[in-house]
Backbone of each chain as ProteinMPNN parsed JSONL, in Angstrom:
{"seq_chain_A": "MAVPRSRILDLMRVQCRIFNTTFNPTNARLGNKVLRQRLRGPSIAAYYPRRVSTFKQLRQLYPGVEMYDNFEEDRLEHIQIAKSRGKGAPKKKKTAAESRKNQKKKR", "coords_chain_A": {"N_chain_A": [[44.01, 27.487, -0.928], [44.066, 24.357, 0.437], [41.721, 22.785, 2.553], [42.025, 20.431, 5.131], [40.166, 17.322, 5.273], [39.431, 16.366, 7.752], [39.254, 18.625, 9.298], [37.042, 19.904, 8.225], [35.089, 18.035, 8.835], [35.096, 18.232, 11.589], [34.136, 20.804, 11.851], [31.567, 20.417, 10.798], [30.536, 18.714, 12.71], [30.398, 20.348, 14.95], [28.629, 22.233, 13.987], [26.329, 20.671, 13.711], [25.877, 20.06, 16.354], [25.282, 22.55, 17.421], [23.009, 23.416, 15.962], [21.346, 21.367, 16.457], [21.022, 19.088, 14.754], [21.284, 15.916, 12.991], [24.441, 14.372, 12.919], [25.884, 13.418, 10.046], [28.094, 12.366, 8.224], [28.558, 10.675, 6.044], [26.411, 10.883, 4.446], [24.383, 8.997, 4.655], [21.179, 7.379, 4.272], [18.948, 8.076, 6.636], [16.343, 8.311, 7.197], [15.348, 10.499, 8.524], [13.817, 12.485, 7.53], [11.224, 11.683, 7.612], [10.649, 11.82, 10.296], [10.791, 14.502, 10.656], [8.533, 15.505, 9.454], [5.355, 17.08, 9.934], [2.465, 16.03, 11.858], [-0.39, 15.153, 10.101], [-2.864, 14.39, 10.768], [-4.716, 15.671, 12.77], [-5.58, 18.019, 11.377], [-6.756, 16.918, 9.124], [-8.784, 15.357, 10.205], [-10.426, 17.287, 11.174], [-12.112, 18.227, 9.259], [-14.947, 17.988, 8.688], [-17.694, 19.68, 10.251], [-18.122, 19.225, 13.721], [-20.661, 17.769, 15.818], [-21.852, 19.68, 18.403], [-23.592, 19.657, 20.705], [-26.687, 18.061, 21.74], [-30.292, 18.452, 21.78], [-31.343, 16.845, 23.713], [-29.211, 16.527, 25.513], [-29.008, 19.132, 26.436], [-31.395, 19.367, 27.799], [-30.976, 17.525, 29.8], [-28.998, 18.798, 31.212], [-30.274, 20.991, 32.353], [-32.594, 20.189, 34.268], [-34.922, 21.204, 35.51], [-35.892, 23.265, 33.962], [-38.297, 24.297, 31.579], [-38.463, 23.355, 28.21], [-38.813, 23.845, 24.683], [-38.837, 21.622, 22.18], [-38.632, 21.901, 18.924], [-38.491, 20.146, 16.65], [-38.987, 17.618, 17.716], [-41.559, 17.955, 18.766], [-42.957, 18.457, 16.421], [-42.66, 16.002, 15.165], [-44.043, 14.264, 16.889], [-46.58, 15.326, 16.651], [-47.136, 14.825, 13.995], [-47.216, 12.022, 14.037], [-49.411, 11.672, 15.673], [-51.469, 12.695, 14.079], [-51.386, 10.89, 11.941], [-52.125, 8.548, 13.248], [-54.713, 9.135, 14.06], [-55.951, 9.115, 11.665], [-55.918, 6.527, 11.119], [-53.615, 5.548, 9.984], [-51.366, 4.866, 11.287], [-48.382, 3.286, 12.709], [-48.393, -0.292, 13.147], [-49.415, -1.995, 16.177], [-47.031, -3.105, 18.581], [-46.192, -6.516, 18.744], [-46.626, -8.515, 21.59], [-46.073, -11.15, 22.376], [-44.579, -14.233, 21.107], [-46.409, -15.975, 20.009], [-48.563, -14.38, 19.249], [-47.491, -12.87, 17.15], [-47.009, -14.839, 15.314], [-49.511, -15.766, 14.647], [-50.609, -13.706, 13.149], [-49.058, -13.784, 10.851], [-49.888, -16.139, 9.629], [-52.485, -15.546, 8.943], [-52.237, -13.741, 6.873], [-51.448, -15.219, 4.71]], "CA_chain_A": [[44.513, 26.698, 0.197], [43.18, 23.202, 0.656], [41.424, 22.514, 3.961], [41.925, 18.968, 5.317], [38.794, 16.828, 5.461], [39.135, 16.199, 9.187], [38.865, 19.951, 9.818], [35.667, 20.149, 7.763], [34.218, 17.143, 9.619], [34.971, 18.842, 12.921], [33.233, 21.951, 11.701], [30.204, 19.886, 10.622], [30.079, 18.158, 13.995], [30.036, 21.496, 15.804], [27.417, 22.804, 13.387], [25.213, 19.788, 14.042], [25.62, 20.177, 17.789], [24.666, 23.855, 17.688], [21.67, 23.519, 15.371], [20.577, 20.201, 16.878], [20.715, 18.181, 13.648], [22.074, 14.683, 13.107], [25.74, 14.396, 12.241], [25.807, 12.318, 9.092], [29.101, 12.766, 7.226], [28.562, 9.807, 4.854], [25.147, 11.11, 3.743], [23.544, 7.787, 4.645], [19.755, 7.699, 4.393], [18.532, 7.67, 7.979], [14.884, 8.447, 7.328], [14.975, 11.578, 9.436], [12.832, 13.387, 6.922], [9.913, 11.226, 8.077], [10.457, 12.33, 11.662], [10.658, 15.962, 10.604], [7.206, 15.883, 8.958], [4.348, 17.299, 10.972], [1.351, 15.089, 11.776], [-1.478, 15.794, 9.36], [-4.131, 13.821, 11.234], [-5.68, 16.599, 13.364], [-6.206, 18.927, 10.407], [-7.596, 16.124, 8.219], [-9.974, 14.899, 10.926], [-11.275, 18.431, 11.535], [-12.728, 18.743, 8.034], [-16.397, 18.134, 8.852], [-18.045, 20.284, 11.543], [-18.583, 18.241, 14.701], [-21.865, 18.129, 16.553], [-21.429, 20.142, 19.719], [-24.457, 19.017, 21.7], [-28.036, 17.828, 21.253], [-31.342, 19.001, 22.632], [-31.469, 15.914, 24.846], [-28.161, 16.847, 26.495], [-29.363, 20.422, 27.03], [-32.478, 19.118, 28.747], [-30.39, 16.823, 30.953], [-28.204, 19.744, 31.988], [-31.198, 21.829, 33.122], [-33.776, 19.338, 34.371], [-36.111, 21.903, 35.965], [-36.352, 24.278, 33.008], [-39.131, 23.766, 30.513], [-37.945, 23.75, 26.903], [-39.662, 23.417, 23.577], [-38.053, 21.032, 21.089], [-39.48, 22.07, 17.747], [-38.492, 18.971, 15.774], [-39.611, 16.505, 18.424], [-42.996, 18.238, 18.832], [-43.487, 18.27, 15.064], [-42.697, 14.557, 14.894], [-45.126, 13.677, 17.68], [-47.84, 15.808, 16.081], [-47.317, 14.075, 12.744], [-47.618, 10.658, 14.409], [-50.776, 11.783, 16.205], [-52.382, 12.874, 12.936], [-51.418, 9.632, 11.194], [-52.869, 7.565, 14.038], [-56.133, 9.472, 14.066], [-56.482, 8.747, 10.349], [-55.793, 5.088, 10.968], [-52.444, 5.237, 9.155], [-50.202, 4.754, 12.164], [-47.652, 2.02, 12.703], [-49.141, -1.315, 13.897], [-48.986, -2.183, 17.556], [-45.968, -4.099, 18.743], [-46.676, -7.802, 19.27], [-45.968, -8.767, 22.869], [-45.587, -12.536, 22.486], [-44.224, -14.877, 19.852], [-47.608, -16.605, 19.472], [-49.352, -13.332, 18.598], [-46.891, -12.478, 15.881], [-47.122, -15.967, 14.38], [-50.906, -15.837, 14.216], [-50.819, -12.71, 12.103], [-48.397, -14.215, 9.619], [-50.702, -17.18, 8.992], [-53.682, -14.9, 8.393], [-51.909, -13.045, 5.626], [-51.386, -16.202, 3.632]], "C_chain_A": [[43.554, 25.566, 0.5], [42.993, 22.961, 2.143], [41.309, 21.001, 4.145], [40.503, 18.544, 5.694], [38.429, 16.719, 6.938], [38.663, 17.523, 9.809], [37.394, 20.221, 9.464], [34.689, 19.293, 8.565], [34.01, 17.703, 11.013], [33.981, 19.988, 12.893], [31.789, 21.48, 11.599], [29.643, 19.371, 11.937], [29.616, 19.278, 14.925], [28.737, 22.115, 15.32], [26.181, 21.979, 13.783], [24.841, 19.926, 15.512], [24.864, 21.472, 18.087], [23.226, 23.886, 17.19], [20.817, 22.285, 15.635], [20.115, 19.349, 15.687], [21.603, 16.952, 13.78], [23.356, 14.798, 12.302], [25.824, 13.179, 11.338], [26.77, 12.599, 7.949], [29.067, 11.919, 5.96], [27.304, 9.976, 4.018], [24.315, 9.83, 3.617], [22.088, 8.195, 4.835], [19.245, 7.165, 5.723], [17.033, 7.85, 8.202], [14.453, 9.565, 8.242], [13.942, 12.523, 8.842], [11.42, 12.979, 7.33], [9.621, 11.792, 9.46], [10.238, 13.845, 11.661], [9.271, 16.394, 10.165], [6.244, 16.107, 10.117], [3.237, 16.278, 10.797], [0.162, 15.795, 11.134], [-2.847, 15.367, 9.868], [-5.119, 14.835, 11.793], [-6.365, 17.505, 12.35], [-7.116, 18.157, 9.457], [-8.892, 15.718, 8.914], [-10.917, 16.045, 11.261], [-12.028, 18.983, 10.34], [-14.228, 18.992, 8.215], [-16.701, 18.778, 10.203], [-18.626, 19.251, 12.489], [-19.859, 18.733, 15.377], [-21.467, 18.496, 17.968], [-22.284, 19.495, 20.805], [-25.843, 18.853, 21.096], [-29.042, 18.424, 22.23], [-31.508, 18.155, 23.894], [-30.466, 16.272, 25.939], [-28.46, 18.153, 27.203], [-30.418, 20.227, 28.116], [-31.937, 18.419, 29.997], [-29.591, 17.769, 31.843], [-29.1, 20.601, 32.88], [-32.518, 21.097, 33.289], [-35.045, 20.099, 34.747], [-36.726, 22.811, 34.914], [-37.198, 23.635, 31.926], [-38.636, 24.284, 29.174], [-38.823, 23.196, 25.809], [-38.774, 22.928, 22.436], [-38.931, 21.004, 19.839], [-39.615, 20.789, 16.933], [-39.227, 17.809, 16.416], [-41.118, 16.705, 18.474], [-43.64, 18.016, 17.466], [-43.654, 16.79, 14.762], [-43.872, 13.914, 15.612], [-46.485, 14.069, 17.094], [-48.161, 15.025, 14.806], [-47.803, 12.66, 13.027], [-49.071, 10.658, 14.88], [-51.778, 11.861, 15.065], [-52.526, 11.562, 12.173], [-52.248, 8.59, 11.929], [-54.369, 7.843, 13.988], [-56.778, 9.14, 12.723], [-56.391, 7.246, 10.109], [-54.607, 4.67, 10.127], [-51.188, 5.06, 10.001], [-49.52, 3.407, 12.045], [-48.44, 0.984, 13.505], [-48.569, -1.484, 15.291], [-47.939, -3.281, 17.628], [-46.565, -5.378, 19.332], [-45.887, -8.147, 20.518], [-45.355, -10.167, 22.924], [-45.303, -13.113, 21.099], [-45.464, -15.467, 19.18], [-48.443, -15.58, 18.692], [-48.806, -13.001, 17.223], [-47.042, -13.585, 14.847], [-48.536, -16.044, 13.794], [-51.143, -14.899, 13.039], [-50.224, -13.148, 10.77], [-49.233, -15.235, 8.864], [-51.913, -16.566, 8.311], [-53.394, -14.307, 7.019], [-51.878, -14.02, 4.451], [-52.79, -16.603, 3.236]], "O_chain_A": [[42.377, 25.788, 0.783], [43.958, 22.933, 2.906], [40.578, 20.347, 3.401], [39.754, 19.284, 6.331], [37.284, 16.945, 7.33], [37.814, 17.551, 10.699], [36.617, 20.698, 10.29], [33.605, 19.748, 8.93], [32.907, 17.661, 11.556], [33.121, 20.129, 13.763], [30.894, 22.051, 12.222], [28.466, 19.552, 12.25], [28.587, 19.171, 15.592], [27.864, 22.474, 16.11], [25.137, 22.525, 14.138], [23.666, 19.912, 15.877], [23.935, 21.493, 18.894], [22.326, 24.328, 17.904], [19.708, 22.162, 15.114], [18.956, 18.939, 15.625], [22.547, 16.935, 14.569], [23.357, 15.257, 11.16], [25.835, 12.043, 11.812], [26.365, 13.007, 6.861], [29.498, 12.382, 4.903], [27.136, 9.303, 3.001], [23.638, 9.608, 2.613], [21.79, 9.209, 5.465], [19.125, 5.955, 5.914], [16.525, 7.568, 9.287], [13.309, 9.586, 8.695], [13.276, 13.267, 9.562], [10.521, 13.818, 7.389], [8.495, 12.192, 9.757], [9.586, 14.392, 12.549], [8.854, 17.515, 10.456], [6.304, 15.424, 11.139], [3.076, 15.716, 9.714], [-0.242, 16.878, 11.556], [-3.869, 15.913, 9.452], [-6.264, 14.871, 11.341], [-7.57, 17.743, 12.435], [-8.143, 18.683, 9.026], [-9.962, 15.729, 8.306], [-12.079, 15.813, 11.596], [-12.536, 20.102, 10.4], [-14.718, 20.084, 7.925], [-16.044, 18.465, 11.196], [-19.516, 18.488, 12.114], [-20.104, 19.934, 15.494], [-20.817, 17.71, 18.658], [-21.758, 18.858, 21.718], [-26.143, 19.441, 20.057], [-28.701, 18.839, 23.338], [-31.772, 18.668, 24.982], [-30.803, 16.318, 27.122], [-28.213, 18.294, 28.401], [-30.354, 20.825, 29.19], [-32.385, 18.687, 31.112], [-29.51, 17.581, 33.057], [-28.743, 20.906, 34.019], [-33.463, 21.346, 32.542], [-36.139, 19.695, 34.352], [-37.922, 23.1, 34.954], [-36.865, 22.566, 31.414], [-38.412, 25.483, 29.004], [-39.502, 22.186, 25.996], [-38.055, 23.708, 21.81], [-39.847, 20.19, 19.72], [-40.722, 20.392, 16.568], [-39.99, 17.101, 15.758], [-41.88, 15.763, 18.255], [-44.732, 17.456, 17.368], [-44.655, 16.371, 14.18], [-44.609, 13.119, 15.029], [-47.413, 13.262, 17.045], [-49.301, 14.622, 14.575], [-48.692, 12.154, 12.343], [-49.853, 9.771, 14.537], [-52.806, 11.184, 15.079], [-53.63, 11.164, 11.803], [-52.992, 7.834, 11.306], [-55.185, 6.926, 13.887], [-57.985, 8.912, 12.64], [-56.739, 6.755, 9.036], [-54.582, 3.555, 9.606], [-50.073, 5.102, 9.48], [-50.011, 2.502, 11.37], [-49.106, 1.357, 14.471], [-47.41, -1.165, 15.555], [-47.954, -4.242, 16.859], [-47.339, -5.333, 20.288], [-44.658, -8.089, 20.529], [-44.257, -10.351, 23.451], [-45.72, -12.571, 20.075], [-45.574, -15.469, 17.954], [-48.961, -15.876, 17.615], [-49.555, -12.868, 16.255], [-47.186, -13.317, 13.655], [-48.726, -16.344, 12.615], [-51.796, -15.26, 12.06], [-50.8, -12.918, 9.707], [-49.293, -15.22, 7.634], [-52.323, -17.006, 7.236], [-54.229, -14.373, 6.116], [-52.245, -13.666, 3.33], [-52.967, -17.427, 2.339]]}, "seq_chain_B": "MSQFRAKKLDLSCFINSKIIRDHTKRKVFEQHEPERQALRYIIRNTSLPQRTRAQAQLQLAQMHCYTRSTQPKNRCIMGGKGRGVFADFRMARFQFRMNALAGRIPGVKKASW", "coords_chain_B": {"N_chain_B": [[-15.154, 0.953, 7.103], [-17.285, -1.061, 9.172], [-16.293, -1.619, 11.684], [-14.826, 0.518, 12.477], [-16.544, 2.609, 12.604], [-18.17, 5.281, 14.34], [-20.169, 4.827, 17.259], [-22.07, 6.62, 17.909], [-23.455, 9.315, 16.144], [-21.41, 12.022, 15.236], [-21.531, 14.371, 13.794], [-22.341, 17.567, 12.361], [-23.01, 18.547, 9.946], [-24.353, 18.373, 6.581], [-25.609, 15.109, 6.126], [-24.886, 11.995, 4.797], [-24.479, 8.535, 3.766], [-22.018, 8.429, 2.535], [-20.632, 10.627, 3.495], [-20.451, 9.979, 6.185], [-18.853, 7.743, 6.004], [-16.522, 8.844, 4.94], [-15.811, 10.577, 6.979], [-15.295, 8.755, 9.001], [-13.026, 7.502, 7.932], [-11.212, 9.605, 8.066], [-10.943, 9.956, 10.825], [-9.888, 7.494, 11.573], [-7.484, 7.533, 10.205], [-6.213, 9.632, 11.56], [-5.882, 8.468, 14.046], [-4.07, 6.364, 13.544], [-1.847, 7.536, 12.472], [0.711, 8.189, 13.789], [1.787, 5.604, 14.151], [2.031, 4.697, 11.526], [3.896, 6.545, 10.567], [6.085, 5.905, 12.136], [6.67, 3.325, 11.216], [7.287, 3.97, 8.616], [9.578, 5.448, 9.032], [11.344, 3.475, 9.953], [11.514, 1.936, 7.668], [12.746, 3.673, 5.849], [15.196, 4.091, 7.007], [18.414, 3.399, 6.444], [20.392, 2.469, 8.062], [19.473, 0.575, 9.744], [18.998, -3.001, 10.337], [18.481, -5.128, 7.495], [16.499, -7.026, 7.685], [14.734, -6.117, 9.675], [13.765, -3.858, 8.417], [12.438, -4.933, 6.242], [10.451, -6.336, 7.55], [9.038, -4.218, 8.68], [8.126, -3.039, 6.377], [6.337, -4.981, 5.442], [4.508, -4.953, 7.52], [3.475, -2.377, 7.337], [2.268, -2.518, 4.88], [0.282, -4.287, 5.428], [-1.476, -2.965, 7.011], [-4.758, -1.617, 7.714], [-6.757, -0.354, 5.007], [-8.127, 1.975, 5.586], [-6.461, 3.42, 7.193], [-4.828, 4.856, 5.646], [-3.496, 7.878, 4.21], [-4.427, 8.652, 1.802], [-7.002, 7.947, 1.536], [-9.253, 9.562, 2.596], [-11.534, 11.883, 1.126], [-12.198, 15.14, 0.041], [-15.371, 16.317, 0.694], [-18.51, 17.933, -0.092], [-19.82, 19.961, 2.429], [-22.331, 20.886, 2.54], [-23.957, 19.54, 0.787], [-22.952, 17.044, 0.335], [-21.663, 16.326, -1.999], [-19.063, 14.931, -4.121], [-17.557, 15.922, -6.104], [-16.083, 18.777, -7.745], [-15.502, 20.348, -5.52], [-14.631, 23.055, -3.544], [-11.736, 23.328, -1.747], [-11.067, 25.29, 0.082], [-13.464, 26.362, 0.925], [-14.913, 24.167, 1.55], [-17.073, 23.311, 0.076], [-19.26, 22.368, -2.589], [-19.315, 23.476, -6.038], [-21.802, 24.618, -6.809], [-23.255, 24.942, -4.423], [-21.494, 26.622, -3.205], [-21.763, 28.901, -4.815], [-24.466, 29.598, -4.373], [-24.462, 30.145, -1.617], [-22.554, 32.143, -1.514], [-23.726, 34.163, -3.026], [-25.856, 34.675, -1.402], [-24.58, 35.902, 0.597], [-23.458, 34.538, 2.719], [-20.912, 33.686, 3.024], [-18.069, 34.931, 4.368], [-16.132, 37.575, 3.037], [-16.337, 36.941, 0.369], [-17.236, 37.92, -2.867], [-19.259, 38.759, -5.636], [-17.72, 39.02, -8.782], [-17.23, 42.05, -10.548], [-16.65, 44.337, -13.031]], "CA_chain_B": [[-15.688, -0.335, 7.569], [-18.168, -0.83, 10.326], [-15.609, -1.732, 12.986], [-14.246, 1.819, 12.827], [-17.574, 3.646, 12.643], [-18.554, 5.699, 15.691], [-21.481, 4.308, 17.652], [-22.979, 7.755, 17.921], [-23.122, 10.272, 15.103], [-20.821, 13.226, 15.822], [-21.411, 15.367, 12.728], [-23.452, 18.511, 12.36], [-23.21, 19.06, 8.6], [-25.2, 17.48, 5.787], [-25.175, 13.739, 6.42], [-25.319, 10.782, 4.105], [-23.586, 7.424, 4.094], [-20.648, 8.69, 2.038], [-19.989, 11.579, 4.422], [-20.12, 9.238, 7.409], [-17.708, 6.884, 5.678], [-15.336, 9.689, 4.784], [-15.46, 11.078, 8.314], [-14.684, 7.617, 9.703], [-11.67, 7.333, 7.406], [-10.374, 10.682, 8.593], [-10.627, 9.71, 12.236], [-9.008, 6.322, 11.646], [-6.152, 7.968, 9.779], [-5.626, 10.426, 12.639], [-5.488, 7.54, 15.109], [-2.961, 5.479, 13.191], [-0.766, 8.242, 11.776], [2.04, 7.997, 14.402], [2.252, 4.24, 13.88], [2.443, 4.653, 10.123], [5.122, 7.33, 10.409], [7.171, 5.136, 12.759], [7.03, 2.257, 10.289], [7.932, 4.611, 7.464], [10.929, 5.809, 9.45], [12.144, 2.243, 9.984], [11.742, 1.495, 6.282], [13.663, 4.592, 5.169], [16.48, 4.181, 7.691], [19.28, 2.362, 5.88], [21.346, 1.977, 9.058], [18.855, -0.552, 10.461], [19.172, -4.262, 9.604], [17.582, -5.328, 6.354], [15.363, -7.857, 8.107], [13.796, -5.23, 10.374], [13.13, -2.958, 7.45], [11.496, -5.723, 5.441], [9.297, -6.616, 8.412], [8.268, -2.974, 8.786], [7.457, -2.872, 5.08], [5.198, -5.899, 5.432], [3.533, -4.501, 8.506], [2.831, -1.177, 6.803], [1.408, -2.914, 3.765], [-0.854, -5.056, 5.934], [-2.406, -2.13, 7.789], [-6.053, -1.447, 7.05], [-6.699, 0.725, 4.008], [-8.681, 3.199, 6.161], [-5.416, 4.161, 7.904], [-3.989, 5.577, 4.675], [-3.837, 9.298, 4.076], [-5.016, 8.9, 0.491], [-8.394, 7.48, 1.538], [-10.256, 10.601, 2.71], [-11.733, 12.776, -0.02], [-12.969, 16.309, 0.454], [-16.748, 16.313, 0.208], [-19.259, 19.152, 0.19], [-20.479, 19.831, 3.731], [-23.726, 21.324, 2.423], [-24.768, 18.62, -0.008], [-22.332, 15.729, 0.265], [-21.102, 16.006, -3.314], [-17.647, 14.608, -4.071], [-16.845, 16.556, -7.221], [-16.218, 20.23, -7.831], [-15.527, 20.889, -4.159], [-13.558, 23.994, -3.203], [-11.169, 22.907, -0.464], [-11.034, 26.418, 1.013], [-14.796, 26.625, 1.478], [-15.48, 22.849, 1.828], [-18.395, 23.318, -0.542], [-19.257, 22.141, -4.026], [-19.357, 24.768, -6.729], [-23.134, 25.238, -6.826], [-23.545, 25.379, -3.051], [-20.64, 27.795, -2.975], [-22.368, 30.031, -5.525], [-25.695, 30.007, -3.691], [-24.135, 30.74, -0.315], [-21.819, 33.394, -1.73], [-24.688, 35.18, -3.479], [-26.693, 35.02, -0.251], [-23.754, 36.65, 1.543], [-23.183, 33.741, 3.922], [-19.48, 33.381, 3.103], [-17.382, 36.2, 4.565], [-15.006, 37.898, 2.168], [-16.555, 36.518, -1.016], [-18.107, 38.877, -3.522], [-19.348, 38.483, -7.067], [-16.835, 39.923, -9.516], [-17.895, 42.975, -11.471], [-15.754, 45.459, -13.333]], "C_chain_B": [[-16.38, -0.147, 8.909], [-17.427, -0.9, 11.649], [-15.008, -0.41, 13.427], [-15.308, 2.866, 13.1], [-17.946, 3.978, 14.078], [-19.955, 5.197, 15.996], [-22.522, 5.415, 17.616], [-22.508, 8.765, 16.895], [-22.559, 11.546, 15.731], [-20.615, 14.307, 14.767], [-22.589, 16.328, 12.794], [-23.679, 19.105, 10.976], [-24.242, 18.195, 7.885], [-24.692, 16.053, 5.981], [-25.753, 12.768, 5.409], [-24.248, 9.727, 4.331], [-22.15, 7.72, 3.665], [-19.903, 9.639, 2.964], [-19.58, 10.852, 5.696], [-18.885, 8.375, 7.169], [-16.423, 7.71, 5.611], [-14.854, 10.205, 6.146], [-14.775, 9.977, 9.132], [-13.249, 7.417, 9.25], [-10.731, 8.381, 7.977], [-9.964, 10.395, 10.036], [-9.678, 8.525, 12.392], [-7.593, 6.703, 11.244], [-5.459, 8.745, 10.899], [-5.099, 9.517, 13.753], [-4.192, 6.808, 14.793], [-1.775, 6.196, 12.574], [0.6, 8.056, 12.449], [2.632, 6.621, 14.11], [2.774, 4.138, 12.448], [3.771, 5.381, 9.919], [6.313, 6.577, 11.01], [7.635, 4.031, 11.821], [7.764, 2.823, 9.082], [9.369, 4.996, 7.787], [11.841, 4.588, 9.427], [12.493, 1.806, 8.564], [12.8, 2.366, 5.609], [15.065, 4.577, 5.773], [17.399, 3.052, 7.237], [20.284, 1.827, 6.889], [20.768, 0.816, 9.86], [19.059, -1.835, 9.662], [18.081, -4.483, 8.553], [16.314, -6.077, 6.763], [14.298, -6.998, 8.789], [13.031, -4.374, 9.39], [12.109, -3.709, 6.613], [10.238, -6.023, 6.251], [8.399, -5.388, 8.532], [7.486, -2.722, 7.505], [6.2, -3.726, 5.017], [4.094, -5.389, 6.334], [2.761, -3.286, 7.984], [1.857, -1.553, 5.69], [0.167, -3.642, 4.261], [-1.801, -4.231, 6.796], [-3.676, -1.902, 6.985], [-6.016, -0.253, 6.102], [-7.254, 2.031, 4.566], [-7.615, 4.022, 6.871], [-4.523, 4.948, 6.948], [-4.44, 7.016, 4.525], [-4.532, 9.572, 2.747], [-6.489, 8.523, 0.456], [-9.414, 8.609, 1.663], [-10.321, 11.471, 1.461], [-12.579, 13.943, 0.452], [-14.357, 16.252, -0.158], [-17.428, 17.605, 0.621], [-19.999, 19.0, 1.516], [-21.937, 20.282, 3.657], [-24.579, 20.304, 1.68], [-24.149, 17.257, -0.207], [-21.699, 15.375, -1.064], [-19.591, 15.781, -3.215], [-16.851, 15.278, -5.168], [-17.082, 18.057, -7.223], [-16.277, 20.879, -6.477], [-14.344, 21.841, -3.975], [-13.026, 23.614, -1.832], [-11.222, 24.03, 0.556], [-12.379, 26.646, 1.681], [-15.508, 25.331, 1.86], [-16.872, 22.699, 1.225], [-18.264, 23.022, -2.022], [-19.58, 23.448, -4.732], [-20.729, 25.43, -6.684], [-23.518, 25.751, -5.439], [-22.73, 26.623, -2.72], [-21.272, 29.034, -3.585], [-23.59, 30.537, -4.778], [-25.381, 30.721, -2.377], [-23.405, 32.069, -0.475], [-22.78, 34.494, -2.151], [-25.584, 35.618, -2.327], [-25.904, 35.781, 0.807], [-23.41, 35.876, 2.796], [-21.715, 33.366, 4.044], [-18.734, 34.692, 3.229], [-16.241, 36.373, 3.568], [-15.171, 37.47, 0.735], [-17.587, 37.436, -1.653], [-18.121, 38.562, -4.997], [-18.519, 39.518, -7.825], [-17.642, 40.801, -10.461], [-16.938, 44.123, -11.753], [-16.056, 46.009, -14.708]], "O_chain_B": [[-16.099, 0.785, 9.662], [-17.868, -0.312, 12.636], [-14.709, -0.223, 14.606], [-15.038, 3.884, 13.738], [-18.03, 3.094, 14.93], [-20.817, 5.144, 15.118], [-23.696, 5.179, 17.331], [-21.313, 9.043, 16.784], [-23.158, 12.096, 16.656], [-19.649, 15.068, 14.83], [-23.684, 15.965, 13.221], [-24.447, 20.055, 10.829], [-24.923, 17.383, 8.511], [-23.484, 15.818, 5.998], [-26.964, 12.726, 5.193], [-23.241, 9.976, 4.994], [-21.193, 7.322, 4.33], [-18.703, 9.487, 3.195], [-18.492, 11.08, 6.226], [-17.994, 8.287, 8.014], [-15.385, 7.325, 6.15], [-13.655, 10.258, 6.42], [-13.811, 10.229, 9.855], [-12.358, 7.191, 10.068], [-9.591, 8.08, 8.33], [-8.807, 10.566, 10.417], [-8.779, 8.544, 13.233], [-6.621, 6.259, 11.857], [-4.272, 8.548, 11.16], [-4.034, 9.753, 14.323], [-3.327, 6.649, 15.654], [-0.797, 5.555, 12.189], [1.576, 7.786, 11.748], [3.829, 6.491, 13.855], [3.833, 3.56, 12.201], [4.652, 4.907, 9.201], [7.415, 6.608, 10.46], [8.835, 3.819, 11.644], [8.729, 2.239, 8.59], [10.26, 4.891, 6.944], [12.971, 4.656, 8.943], [13.609, 1.365, 8.29], [13.654, 1.858, 4.882], [16.021, 5.003, 5.125], [17.194, 1.893, 7.596], [20.963, 0.837, 6.616], [21.502, 0.141, 10.582], [19.268, -1.782, 8.45], [16.931, -4.076, 8.716], [15.22, -5.808, 6.267], [13.106, -7.137, 8.513], [11.819, -4.187, 9.506], [11.038, -3.183, 6.31], [9.121, -5.977, 5.737], [7.173, -5.491, 8.493], [6.346, -2.258, 7.534], [5.138, -3.265, 4.597], [2.916, -5.389, 5.975], [1.548, -3.183, 8.166], [0.771, -0.985, 5.573], [-0.875, -3.624, 3.605], [-2.82, -4.742, 7.262], [-3.682, -1.98, 5.757], [-5.329, 0.735, 6.361], [-6.893, 3.102, 4.076], [-7.831, 5.205, 7.132], [-3.584, 5.621, 7.372], [-5.618, 7.333, 4.691], [-5.16, 10.618, 2.583], [-7.16, 8.755, -0.55], [-10.377, 8.624, 0.895], [-9.305, 11.757, 0.827], [-13.557, 13.761, 1.176], [-14.506, 16.152, -1.376], [-16.994, 18.286, 1.551], [-20.725, 18.025, 1.713], [-22.695, 20.083, 4.606], [-25.784, 20.21, 1.913], [-24.747, 16.394, -0.85], [-21.243, 14.247, -1.25], [-18.922, 16.351, -2.353], [-15.622, 15.221, -5.176], [-18.119, 18.547, -6.775], [-17.009, 21.85, -6.281], [-13.196, 21.471, -4.221], [-13.78, 23.581, -0.859], [-11.397, 23.782, 1.749], [-12.45, 27.064, 2.837], [-16.595, 25.379, 2.434], [-17.74, 22.039, 1.798], [-17.265, 23.384, -2.644], [-20.054, 24.403, -4.117], [-20.828, 26.648, -6.539], [-24.039, 26.857, -5.298], [-23.203, 27.543, -2.054], [-21.314, 30.092, -2.956], [-23.748, 31.74, -4.568], [-25.959, 31.763, -2.068], [-23.599, 32.998, 0.309], [-22.667, 35.629, -1.689], [-26.02, 36.768, -2.266], [-26.47, 36.251, 1.794], [-23.104, 36.472, 3.829], [-21.306, 32.791, 5.052], [-18.754, 35.499, 2.3], [-15.486, 35.439, 3.295], [-14.24, 37.615, -0.056], [-18.649, 37.703, -1.089], [-17.108, 38.141, -5.555], [-18.596, 40.717, -7.559], [-18.603, 40.354, -11.087], [-16.473, 44.799, -10.835], [-15.41, 46.959, -15.15]]}, "name": "protein", "num_of_chains": 2, "seq": "MAVPRSRILDLMRVQCRIFNTTFNPTNARLGNKVLRQRLRGPSIAAYYPRRVSTFKQLRQLYPGVEMYDNFEEDRLEHIQIAKSRGKGAPKKKKTAAESRKNQKKKRMSQFRAKKLDLSCFINSKIIRDHTKRKVFEQHEPERQALRYIIRNTSLPQRTRAQAQLQLAQMHCYTRSTQPKNRCIMGGKGRGVFADFRMARFQFRMNALAGRIPGVKKASW"}
């Protein structure tokens, strides 16, 4: 028994209404597959572990508490040793004239 | 590119310039993904006027390359390597082996039978 096309279209329309899909009897390309895709950005951006907080921020949160920053202390100690051996960084020049004088001497 | 790079470092894994670049690409892609998908929808939708679709095509092609999903590459979070990286563990093969043997990866055990 042949079913008329109009009946089938009606059925499709009801089906689309119930399942909340687009009624597209001519099978035109409407690009809905793009809208159906999930966004991949959040999972891609979460690949590398993010830095939660730093020692500086911890210290700012608890200003009264005394804390020991291992890396910072090590760095300062290293600088101290280098300075005492005369291998420290040169002093910052305060004025433009001072810095120019040094350049001429080197030549 | 430098205009996308974060002013402050927000990573806690191994860091080198390539990792920072890759991380920047990931964040830029996340930002621009809805825009890209909208343009893609306009391009694929044949019921829209041809002119609109062509304009959307141009606009999508002119977006910065960092906004593409094909730009980020999985890198090793322990050593920054770009090759031989297991996506599941985010580690290159040697780092994976060392960490697995040290028992730092849950559920991984050296095969023996």
